N, CA, C, O and the ligand as a Tripos MOL2 file, in Angstrom:
@<TRIPOS>MOLECULE
protein
  229   227    58     0     0
PROTEIN
NO_CHARGES

@<TRIPOS>ATOM
      1 N          -7.0900   -3.2510    7.8840 N.3       1 MET1
      2 CA         -8.3870   -2.6030    7.7050 C.3       1 MET1
      3 C          -8.3280   -1.1660    8.2210 C.2       1 MET1
      4 O          -7.6020   -0.8410    9.1610 O.2       1 MET1
      5 N          -9.1040   -0.3460    7.5840 N.am      2 ALA2
      6 CA         -9.1710    1.0540    7.9990 C.3       2 ALA2
      7 C         -10.6250    1.4900    7.9910 C.2       2 ALA2
      8 O         -11.4730    0.9270    7.2990 O.2       2 ALA2
      9 N         -10.8690    2.4930    8.7710 N.am      3 LEU3
     10 CA        -12.2440    2.9880    8.8360 C.3       3 LEU3
     11 C         -12.3520    4.2850    8.0440 C.2       3 LEU3
     12 O         -11.5650    5.2150    8.2190 O.2       3 LEU3
     13 N         -13.3450    4.3150    7.1750 N.am      4 PHE4
     14 CA        -13.5670    5.5160    6.3790 C.3       4 PHE4
     15 C         -14.9280    6.0870    6.7380 C.2       4 PHE4
     16 O         -15.8900    5.3570    6.9780 O.2       4 PHE4
     17 N         -14.9810    7.4050    6.7690 N.am      5 LYS5
     18 CA        -16.2380    8.0640    7.1190 C.3       5 LYS5
     19 C         -16.6220    9.0620    6.0470 C.2       5 LYS5
     20 O         -15.7930    9.8310    5.5590 O.2       5 LYS5
     21 N         -17.8820    9.0350    5.6940 N.am      6 CYS6
     22 CA        -18.3940    9.9730    4.7020 C.3       6 CYS6
     23 C         -18.5170   11.3460    5.3430 C.2       6 CYS6
     24 O         -19.1450   11.5070    6.3900 O.2       6 CYS6
     25 N         -17.9090   12.3250    4.7020 N.am      7 SER7
     26 CA        -17.9610   13.6810    5.2540 C.3       7 SER7
     27 C         -19.3100   14.3350    5.0020 C.2       7 SER7
     28 O         -19.6230   15.3840    5.5670 O.2       7 SER7
     29 N         -20.0940   13.7100    4.1570 N.am      8 MET8
     30 CA        -21.3920   14.2880    3.8210 C.3       8 MET8
     31 C         -22.4910   13.8440    4.7890 C.2       8 MET8
     32 O         -23.2520   14.6640    5.3020 O.2       8 MET8
     33 N         -22.5600   12.5320    5.0270 N.am      9 CYS9
     34 CA        -23.6670   12.0270    5.8520 C.3       9 CYS9
     35 C         -23.1920   11.3330    7.1210 C.2       9 CYS9
     36 O         -23.9940   11.0110    7.9980 O.2       9 CYS9
     37 N         -21.8800   11.1020    7.2170 N.am     10 GLY10
     38 CA        -21.3630   10.4890    8.4240 C.3      10 GLY10
     39 C         -21.3700    8.9740    8.3960 C.2      10 GLY10
     40 O         -21.0590    8.3320    9.3990 O.2      10 GLY10
     41 N         -21.7160    8.4070    7.2780 N.am     11 PHE11
     42 CA        -21.7220    6.9530    7.1320 C.3      11 PHE11
     43 C         -20.3020    6.4060    7.2760 C.2      11 PHE11
     44 O         -19.3580    6.9120    6.6710 O.2      11 PHE11
     45 N         -20.1800    5.3700    8.0870 N.am     12 GLU12
     46 CA        -18.8620    4.7970    8.3120 C.3      12 GLU12
     47 C         -18.7660    3.4110    7.7050 C.2      12 GLU12
     48 O         -19.6990    2.6120    7.7890 O.2      12 GLU12
     49 N         -17.6260    3.1400    7.0920 N.am     13 LYS13
     50 CA        -17.4210    1.8410    6.4820 C.3      13 LYS13
     51 C         -15.9990    1.3800    6.7570 C.2      13 LYS13
     52 O         -15.0300    2.1160    6.5710 O.2      13 LYS13
     53 N         -15.9100    0.1400    7.2060 N.am     14 GLU14
     54 CA        -14.5880   -0.4110    7.4680 C.3      14 GLU14
     55 C         -14.1540   -1.2400    6.2770 C.2      14 GLU14
     56 O         -14.7610   -2.2610    5.9550 O.2      14 GLU14
     57 N         -13.1100   -0.7920    5.6380 N.am     15 THR15
     58 CA        -12.6400   -1.4750    4.4410 C.3      15 THR15
     59 C         -11.1660   -1.1700    4.2210 C.2      15 THR15
     60 O         -10.6050   -0.2470    4.8110 O.2      15 THR15
     61 N         -10.5690   -1.9560    3.3690 N.am     16 ARG16
     62 CA         -9.1510   -1.7220    3.0900 C.3      16 ARG16
     63 C          -8.9540   -0.5910    2.0900 C.2      16 ARG16
     64 O          -7.9850    0.1650    2.1580 O.2      16 ARG16
     65 N          -9.8980   -0.4970    1.1610 N.am     17 CYS17
     66 CA         -9.7900    0.5180    0.1280 C.3      17 CYS17
     67 C         -10.8040    1.6370    0.3620 C.2      17 CYS17
     68 O         -11.9130    1.4070    0.8440 O.2      17 CYS17
     69 N         -10.4040    2.8130    0.0200 N.am     18 LYS18
     70 CA        -11.2770    3.9570    0.1840 C.3      18 LYS18
     71 C         -12.4610    3.8440   -0.7710 C.2      18 LYS18
     72 O         -12.2780    3.7070   -1.9810 O.2      18 LYS18
     73 N         -13.6750    3.9000   -0.2230 N.am     19 PRO19
     74 CA        -14.8590    3.7960   -1.0800 C.3      19 PRO19
     75 C         -14.9280    4.9560   -2.0660 C.2      19 PRO19
     76 O         -14.6350    6.1020   -1.7250 O.2      19 PRO19
     77 N         -15.3190    4.6390   -3.2830 N.am     20 LYS20
     78 CA        -15.4110    5.6930   -4.3010 C.3      20 LYS20
     79 C         -16.7010    6.4840   -4.1600 C.2      20 LYS20
     80 O         -16.7740    7.6790   -4.4450 O.2      20 LYS20
     81 N         -17.7170    5.7560   -3.7040 N.am     21 GLU21
     82 CA        -19.0100    6.4200   -3.5960 C.3      21 GLU21
     83 C         -19.7160    5.9810   -2.3290 C.2      21 GLU21
     84 O         -19.6720    4.8080   -1.9590 O.2      21 GLU21
     85 N         -20.3630    6.9160   -1.6680 N.am     22 CYS22
     86 CA        -21.0880    6.5980   -0.4460 C.3      22 CYS22
     87 C         -22.3900    5.8740   -0.7820 C.2      22 CYS22
     88 O         -23.1910    6.3750   -1.5720 O.2      22 CYS22
     89 N         -22.6040    4.7120   -0.1940 N.am     23 PRO23
     90 CA        -23.8380    3.9740   -0.4600 C.3      23 PRO23
     91 C         -25.0560    4.6240    0.1790 C.2      23 PRO23
     92 O         -26.1950    4.3160   -0.1730 O.2      23 PRO23
     93 N         -24.8100    5.5090    1.1020 N.am     24 GLU24
     94 CA        -25.9190    6.1620    1.8090 C.3      24 GLU24
     95 C         -26.4200    7.4080    1.0870 C.2      24 GLU24
     96 O         -27.6070    7.5420    0.7910 O.2      24 GLU24
     97 N         -25.4870    8.3130    0.8120 N.am     25 CYS25
     98 CA        -25.9060    9.5950    0.2310 C.3      25 CYS25
     99 C         -25.4310    9.7720   -1.2040 C.2      25 CYS25
    100 O         -25.6780   10.7990   -1.8370 O.2      25 CYS25
    101 N         -24.7400    8.7430   -1.7060 N.am     26 LYS26
    102 CA        -24.2900    8.7360   -3.1050 C.3      26 LYS26
    103 C         -23.2610    9.8200   -3.4260 C.2      26 LYS26
    104 O         -23.0160   10.1320   -4.5910 O.2      26 LYS26
    105 N         -22.6690   10.3820   -2.3930 N.am     27 ALA27
    106 CA        -21.6410   11.3880   -2.6290 C.3      27 ALA27
    107 C         -20.3830   10.7060   -3.1470 C.2      27 ALA27
    108 O         -20.0230    9.6240   -2.6820 O.2      27 ALA27
    109 N         -19.7330   11.3210   -4.0850 N.am     28 LYS28
    110 CA        -18.5340   10.7420   -4.6660 C.3      28 LYS28
    111 C         -17.2840   11.2880   -3.9910 C.2      28 LYS28
    112 O         -17.1530   12.4890   -3.7550 O.2      28 LYS28
    113 N         -16.3720   10.3730   -3.6890 N.am     29 ASP29
    114 CA        -15.1000   10.7300   -3.0850 C.3      29 ASP29
    115 C         -15.2850   11.5540   -1.8090 C.2      29 ASP29
    116 O         -14.5470   12.5080   -1.5620 O.2      29 ASP29
    117 N         -16.2670   11.1790   -1.0150 N.am     30 SER30
    118 CA        -16.5640   11.9350    0.1950 C.3      30 SER30
    119 C         -15.9650   11.2890    1.4310 C.2      30 SER30
    120 O         -16.0690   11.8200    2.5370 O.2      30 SER30
    121 N         -15.3370   10.1390    1.2330 N.am     31 PHE31
    122 CA        -14.8260    9.4080    2.3850 C.3      31 PHE31
    123 C         -13.4560    9.8930    2.8220 C.2      31 PHE31
    124 O         -12.5720   10.1540    2.0060 O.2      31 PHE31
    125 N         -13.3080   10.0040    4.1280 N.am     32 THR32
    126 CA        -12.0160   10.3360    4.6940 C.3      32 THR32
    127 C         -11.6450    9.2550    5.6980 C.2      32 THR32
    128 O         -12.5020    8.7080    6.3920 O.2      32 THR32
    129 N         -10.3820    8.9660    5.7610 N.am     33 LYS33
    130 CA         -9.9210    7.9200    6.6550 C.3      33 LYS33
    131 C          -9.9990    8.3870    8.1000 C.2      33 LYS33
    132 O          -9.5680    9.4880    8.4430 O.2      33 LYS33
    133 N         -10.5510    7.5310    8.9290 N.am     34 VAL34
    134 CA        -10.6860    7.8560   10.3420 C.3      34 VAL34
    135 C          -9.6220    7.0980   11.1150 C.2      34 VAL34
    136 O          -9.5020    5.8770   11.0200 O.2      34 VAL34
    137 N          -8.8680    7.8440   11.8670 N.am     35 GLU35
    138 CA         -7.8470    7.2030   12.6920 C.3      35 GLU35
    139 C          -8.4690    6.8330   14.0210 C.2      35 GLU35
    140 O          -8.6830    7.6850   14.8830 O.2      35 GLU35
    141 N          -8.7520    5.5700   14.1740 N.am     36 VAL36
    142 CA         -9.3980    5.1400   15.4180 C.3      36 VAL36
    143 C          -8.5760    4.0670   16.1000 C.2      36 VAL36
    144 O          -8.2810    3.0160   15.5310 O.2      36 VAL36
    145 N          -8.2280    4.3550   17.2970 N.am     37 LYS37
    146 CA         -7.5130    3.3430   18.0700 C.3      37 LYS37
    147 C          -8.4750    2.2730   18.5590 C.2      37 LYS37
    148 O          -8.0780    1.1470   18.8580 O.2      37 LYS37
    149 N          -9.7380    2.6410   18.6340 N.am     38 ALA38
    150 CA        -10.7550    1.6980   19.0960 C.3      38 ALA38
    151 C         -10.8140    0.4940   18.1650 C.2      38 ALA38
    152 O         -11.0000   -0.6390   18.6090 O.2      38 ALA38
    153 N         -10.6560    0.7490   16.8780 N.am     39 ALA39
    154 CA        -10.6950   -0.3330   15.9020 C.3      39 ALA39
    155 C          -9.5260   -1.2850   16.1240 C.2      39 ALA39
    156 O          -9.6630   -2.5040   16.0140 O.2      39 ALA39
    157 N          -8.3810   -0.7010   16.4370 N.am     40 GLU40
    158 CA         -7.2090   -1.5260   16.6940 C.3      40 GLU40
    159 C          -7.3810   -2.3030   17.9950 C.2      40 GLU40
    160 O          -6.9990   -3.4680   18.1060 O.2      40 GLU40
    161 N          -7.9600   -1.6270   18.9610 N.am     41 ASP41
    162 CA         -8.2240   -2.2920   20.2320 C.3      41 ASP41
    163 C          -9.1710   -3.4590   20.0480 C.2      41 ASP41
    164 O          -9.0180   -4.5090   20.6710 O.2      41 ASP41
    165 N         -10.1400   -3.2630   19.1930 N.am     42 ALA42
    166 CA        -11.1160   -4.3140   18.9330 C.3      42 ALA42
    167 C         -10.4350   -5.5270   18.3120 C.2      42 ALA42
    168 O         -10.7540   -6.6730   18.6280 O.2      42 ALA42
    169 N          -9.4950   -5.2460   17.4250 N.am     43 ALA43
    170 CA         -8.7640   -6.3290   16.7830 C.3      43 ALA43
    171 C          -7.9070   -7.0660   17.8040 C.2      43 ALA43
    172 O          -7.8020   -8.2920   17.7910 O.2      43 ALA43
    173 N          -7.3100   -6.2950   18.6740 N.am     44 GLU44
    174 CA         -6.4960   -6.8860   19.7260 C.3      44 GLU44
    175 C          -7.3790   -7.6420   20.7180 C.2      44 GLU44
    176 O          -7.0060   -8.6900   21.2430 O.2      44 GLU44
    177 N          -8.5520   -7.0770   20.9520 N.am     45 GLY45
    178 CA         -9.4610   -7.6390   21.9340 C.3      45 GLY45
    179 C          -9.9410   -9.0280   21.5770 C.2      45 GLY45
    180 O         -10.3730   -9.7810   22.4500 O.2      45 GLY45
    181 N          -9.8710   -9.3750   20.3070 N.am     46 LYS46
    182 CA        -10.3320  -10.6900   19.8850 C.3      46 LYS46
    183 C          -9.4940  -11.8030   20.4950 C.2      46 LYS46
    184 O          -9.9410  -12.9370   20.6640 O.2      46 LYS46
    185 N          -8.2590  -11.4300   20.8180 N.am     47 LYS47
    186 CA         -7.3670  -12.4250   21.4090 C.3      47 LYS47
    187 C          -7.7840  -12.7650   22.8320 C.2      47 LYS47
    188 O          -7.6910  -13.9110   23.2740 O.2      47 LYS47
    189 N          -8.2430  -11.7460   23.5310 N.am     48 THR48
    190 CA         -8.5820  -11.9560   24.9320 C.3      48 THR48
    191 C         -10.0690  -11.6960   25.1710 C.2      48 THR48
    192 O         -10.9230  -12.4940   24.7830 O.2      48 THR48
    193 N         -10.3530  -10.5910   25.8000 N.am     49 THR49
    194 CA        -11.7360  -10.2790   26.1100 C.3      49 THR49
    195 C         -12.2440   -9.1620   25.2110 C.2      49 THR49
    196 O         -11.5790   -8.1450   25.0170 O.2      49 THR49
    197 N         -13.3870   -9.3660   24.6910 N.am     50 LYS50
    198 CA        -13.9680   -8.3460   23.8280 C.3      50 LYS50
    199 C         -14.5530   -7.2320   24.6680 C.2      50 LYS50
    200 O         -15.4020   -7.4510   25.5320 O.2      50 LYS50
    201 N         -14.0750   -6.0310   24.3910 N.am     51 ARG51
    202 CA        -14.5830   -4.8830   25.1280 C.3      51 ARG51
    203 C         -15.3780   -3.9860   24.1930 C.2      51 ARG51
    204 O         -14.8890   -3.5920   23.1340 O.2      51 ARG51
    205 N         -16.5720   -3.6720   24.5760 N.am     52 CYS52
    206 CA        -17.3830   -2.8020   23.7440 C.3      52 CYS52
    207 C         -17.4420   -1.3930   24.3040 C.2      52 CYS52
    208 O         -17.8980   -0.4700   23.6300 O.2      52 CYS52
    209 N         -16.9860   -1.2290   25.5250 N.am     53 CYS53
    210 CA        -16.9530    0.1080   26.0880 C.3      53 CYS53
    211 C         -15.8560    0.1720   27.1430 C.2      53 CYS53
    212 O         -15.3100   -0.8510   27.5560 O.2      53 CYS53
    213 N         -15.5510    1.3650   27.5600 N.am     54 LYS54
    214 CA        -14.4850    1.5160   28.5400 C.3      54 LYS54
    215 C         -15.0180    1.9810   29.8840 C.2      54 LYS54
    216 O         -14.2970    2.5980   30.6690 O.2      54 LYS54
    217 N         -16.2540    1.6900   30.1380 N.am     55 SER55
    218 CA        -16.8550    2.1230   31.3850 C.3      55 SER55
    219 C         -16.2990    1.3570   32.5820 C.2      55 SER55
    220 O         -16.2480    1.8620   33.7040 O.2      55 SER55
    221 N         -15.8850    0.1210   32.3040 N.am     56 LYS56
    222 CA        -15.3420   -0.6850   33.3970 C.3      56 LYS56
    223 C         -13.9340   -1.1470   33.0270 C.2      56 LYS56
    224 O         -13.7160   -1.8790   32.0620 O.2      56 LYS56
    225 N         -13.0210   -0.6950   33.8200 N.am     57 GLU57
    226 CA        -11.6410   -1.1000   33.5790 C.3      57 GLU57
    227 C         -11.2340   -2.1770   34.5640 C.2      57 GLU57
    228 O         -10.1000   -2.6540   34.5240 O.2      57 GLU57
    229 ZN        -22.5300    9.6710    2.6840 Zn       58 ZN58
@<TRIPOS>BOND
     1     1     2 1
     2     2     3 1
     3     3     4 2
     4     3     5 am
     5     5     6 1
     6     6     7 1
     7     7     8 2
     8     7     9 am
     9     9    10 1
    10    10    11 1
    11    11    12 2
    12    11    13 am
    13    13    14 1
    14    14    15 1
    15    15    16 2
    16    15    17 am
    17    17    18 1
    18    18    19 1
    19    19    20 2
    20    19    21 am
    21    21    22 1
    22    22    23 1
    23    23    24 2
    24    23    25 am
    25    25    26 1
    26    26    27 1
    27    27    28 2
    28    27    29 am
    29    29    30 1
    30    30    31 1
    31    31    32 2
    32    31    33 am
    33    33    34 1
    34    34    35 1
    35    35    36 2
    36    35    37 am
    37    37    38 1
    38    38    39 1
    39    39    40 2
    40    39    41 am
    41    41    42 1
    42    42    43 1
    43    43    44 2
    44    43    45 am
    45    45    46 1
    46    46    47 1
    47    47    48 2
    48    47    49 am
    49    49    50 1
    50    50    51 1
    51    51    52 2
    52    51    53 am
    53    53    54 1
    54    54    55 1
    55    55    56 2
    56    55    57 am
    57    57    58 1
    58    58    59 1
    59    59    60 2
    60    59    61 am
    61    61    62 1
    62    62    63 1
    63    63    64 2
    64    63    65 am
    65    65    66 1
    66    66    67 1
    67    67    68 2
    68    67    69 am
    69    69    70 1
    70    70    71 1
    71    71    72 2
    72    71    73 am
    73    73    74 1
    74    74    75 1
    75    75    76 2
    76    75    77 am
    77    77    78 1
    78    78    79 1
    79    79    80 2
    80    79    81 am
    81    81    82 1
    82    82    83 1
    83    83    84 2
    84    83    85 am
    85    85    86 1
    86    86    87 1
    87    87    88 2
    88    87    89 am
    89    89    90 1
    90    90    91 1
    91    91    92 2
    92    91    93 am
    93    93    94 1
    94    94    95 1
    95    95    96 2
    96    95    97 am
    97    97    98 1
    98    98    99 1
    99    99   100 2
   100    99   101 am
   101   101   102 1
   102   102   103 1
   103   103   104 2
   104   103   105 am
   105   105   106 1
   106   106   107 1
   107   107   108 2
   108   107   109 am
   109   109   110 1
   110   110   111 1
   111   111   112 2
   112   111   113 am
   113   113   114 1
   114   114   115 1
   115   115   116 2
   116   115   117 am
   117   117   118 1
   118   118   119 1
   119   119   120 2
   120   119   121 am
   121   121   122 1
   122   122   123 1
   123   123   124 2
   124   123   125 am
   125   125   126 1
   126   126   127 1
   127   127   128 2
   128   127   129 am
   129   129   130 1
   130   130   131 1
   131   131   132 2
   132   131   133 am
   133   133   134 1
   134   134   135 1
   135   135   136 2
   136   135   137 am
   137   137   138 1
   138   138   139 1
   139   139   140 2
   140   139   141 am
   141   141   142 1
   142   142   143 1
   143   143   144 2
   144   143   145 am
   145   145   146 1
   146   146   147 1
   147   147   148 2
   148   147   149 am
   149   149   150 1
   150   150   151 1
   151   151   152 2
   152   151   153 am
   153   153   154 1
   154   154   155 1
   155   155   156 2
   156   155   157 am
   157   157   158 1
   158   158   159 1
   159   159   160 2
   160   159   161 am
   161   161   162 1
   162   162   163 1
   163   163   164 2
   164   163   165 am
   165   165   166 1
   166   166   167 1
   167   167   168 2
   168   167   169 am
   169   169   170 1
   170   170   171 1
   171   171   172 2
   172   171   173 am
   173   173   174 1
   174   174   175 1
   175   175   176 2
   176   175   177 am
   177   177   178 1
   178   178   179 1
   179   179   180 2
   180   179   181 am
   181   181   182 1
   182   182   183 1
   183   183   184 2
   184   183   185 am
   185   185   186 1
   186   186   187 1
   187   187   188 2
   188   187   189 am
   189   189   190 1
   190   190   191 1
   191   191   192 2
   192   191   193 am
   193   193   194 1
   194   194   195 1
   195   195   196 2
   196   195   197 am
   197   197   198 1
   198   198   199 1
   199   199   200 2
   200   199   201 am
   201   201   202 1
   202   202   203 1
   203   203   204 2
   204   203   205 am
   205   205   206 1
   206   206   207 1
   207   207   208 2
   208   207   209 am
   209   209   210 1
   210   210   211 1
   211   211   212 2
   212   211   213 am
   213   213   214 1
   214   214   215 1
   215   215   216 2
   216   215   217 am
   217   217   218 1
   218   218   219 1
   219   219   220 2
   220   219   221 am
   221   221   222 1
   222   222   223 1
   223   223   224 2
   224   223   225 am
   225   225   226 1
   226   226   227 1
   227   227   228 2
@<TRIPOS>SUBSTRUCTURE
     1 MET1         2 RESIDUE 1 A MET
     2 ALA2         6 RESIDUE 1 A ALA
     3 LEU3        10 RESIDUE 1 A LEU
     4 PHE4        14 RESIDUE 1 A PHE
     5 LYS5        18 RESIDUE 1 A LYS
     6 CYS6        22 RESIDUE 1 A CYS
     7 SER7        26 RESIDUE 1 A SER
     8 MET8        30 RESIDUE 1 A MET
     9 CYS9        34 RESIDUE 1 A CYS
    10 GLY10       38 RESIDUE 1 A GLY
    11 PHE11       42 RESIDUE 1 A PHE
    12 GLU12       46 RESIDUE 1 A GLU
    13 LYS13       50 RESIDUE 1 A LYS
    14 GLU14       54 RESIDUE 1 A GLU
    15 THR15       58 RESIDUE 1 A THR
    16 ARG16       62 RESIDUE 1 A ARG
    17 CYS17       66 RESIDUE 1 A CYS
    18 LYS18       70 RESIDUE 1 A LYS
    19 PRO19       74 RESIDUE 1 A PRO
    20 LYS20       78 RESIDUE 1 A LYS
    21 GLU21       82 RESIDUE 1 A GLU
    22 CYS22       86 RESIDUE 1 A CYS
    23 PRO23       90 RESIDUE 1 A PRO
    24 GLU24       94 RESIDUE 1 A GLU
    25 CYS25       98 RESIDUE 1 A CYS
    26 LYS26      102 RESIDUE 1 A LYS
    27 ALA27      106 RESIDUE 1 A ALA
    28 LYS28      110 RESIDUE 1 A LYS
    29 ASP29      114 RESIDUE 1 A ASP
    30 SER30      118 RESIDUE 1 A SER
    31 PHE31      122 RESIDUE 1 A PHE
    32 THR32      126 RESIDUE 1 A THR
    33 LYS33      130 RESIDUE 1 A LYS
    34 VAL34      134 RESIDUE 1 A VAL
    35 GLU35      138 RESIDUE 1 A GLU
    36 VAL36      142 RESIDUE 1 A VAL
    37 LYS37      146 RESIDUE 1 A LYS
    38 ALA38      150 RESIDUE 1 A ALA
    39 ALA39      154 RESIDUE 1 A ALA
    40 GLU40      158 RESIDUE 1 A GLU
    41 ASP41      162 RESIDUE 1 A ASP
    42 ALA42      166 RESIDUE 1 A ALA
    43 ALA43      170 RESIDUE 1 A ALA
    44 GLU44      174 RESIDUE 1 A GLU
    45 GLY45      178 RESIDUE 1 A GLY
    46 LYS46      182 RESIDUE 1 A LYS
    47 LYS47      186 RESIDUE 1 A LYS
    48 THR48      190 RESIDUE 1 A THR
    49 THR49      194 RESIDUE 1 A THR
    50 LYS50      198 RESIDUE 1 A LYS
    51 ARG51      202 RESIDUE 1 A ARG
    52 CYS52      206 RESIDUE 1 A CYS
    53 CYS53      210 RESIDUE 1 A CYS
    54 LYS54      214 RESIDUE 1 A LYS
    55 SER55      218 RESIDUE 1 A SER
    56 LYS56      222 RESIDUE 1 A LYS
    57 GLU57      226 RESIDUE 1 A GLU
    58 ZN58       229 GROUP 0 **** ****
């Protein structure tokens, strides 16, 4: 899975394929892939403890 973000309105969608059209602002081909380690951490976190923030280590 990858996270894509609309460069027009900031709408974020997690999907395997790049969205062709933004469901929020209807912009076409406005999505850019976001490299987020947080998403990977979340996937890893499912094995152990789910962390929603890093305020407490
Ligand atoms: Zn948008």
